[in-house]
C-alpha positions, 0 to 999 in steps of 0.5 A, a space after each residue: 044250857 043248864 037244862 041240857 046238862 040236867 037232862 044228860 045227868 038224869 039220863 046217866 044216873 038212870 042208866 047207872 041205877 038200872 045197870 046196878 039193879 041188874 048186876 047187884 040183884 040179890 036172889 031173895 028180892 021182893 018181887 013187888 015194887 010197893 014202898 012201905 
Protein backbone atom coordinates (compact mmCIF):
# COMPACT_ATOMS: atom_id res chain seq x y z
CA UNK A 1 0.00 0.00 0.00
CA UNK A 2 2.85 2.36 0.74
CA UNK A 3 4.07 2.24 -2.85
CA UNK A 4 0.62 3.03 -4.18
CA UNK A 5 0.41 6.11 -1.97
CA UNK A 6 3.93 7.11 -2.95
CA UNK A 7 3.14 6.80 -6.66
CA UNK A 8 -0.05 8.84 -6.25
CA UNK A 9 1.86 11.55 -4.38
CA UNK A 10 4.55 11.70 -7.07
CA UNK A 11 1.93 12.00 -9.82
CA UNK A 12 0.13 14.76 -7.90
CA UNK A 13 3.33 16.71 -7.26
CA UNK A 14 4.36 16.45 -10.91
CA UNK A 15 0.97 17.72 -12.06
CA UNK A 16 1.16 20.65 -9.64
CA UNK A 17 4.66 21.53 -10.82
CA UNK A 18 3.63 21.43 -14.47
CA UNK A 19 0.54 23.55 -13.78
CA UNK A 20 2.59 26.09 -11.85
CA UNK A 21 5.17 26.14 -14.63
CA UNK A 22 2.54 27.03 -17.22
CA UNK A 23 0.68 29.50 -14.99
CA UNK A 24 3.55 31.40 -13.40
CA UNK A 25 6.01 31.50 -16.28
CA UNK A 26 7.89 34.73 -16.68
CA UNK A 27 8.63 36.28 -20.08
CA UNK A 28 12.41 36.58 -19.94
CA UNK A 29 12.81 32.97 -18.98
CA UNK A 30 15.92 31.13 -20.15
CA UNK A 31 14.99 28.65 -22.84
CA UNK A 32 17.69 26.08 -22.10
CA UNK A 33 17.15 23.48 -19.41
CA UNK A 34 20.80 23.45 -18.33
CA UNK A 35 21.52 23.57 -14.64
CA UNK A 36 24.55 25.59 -13.65
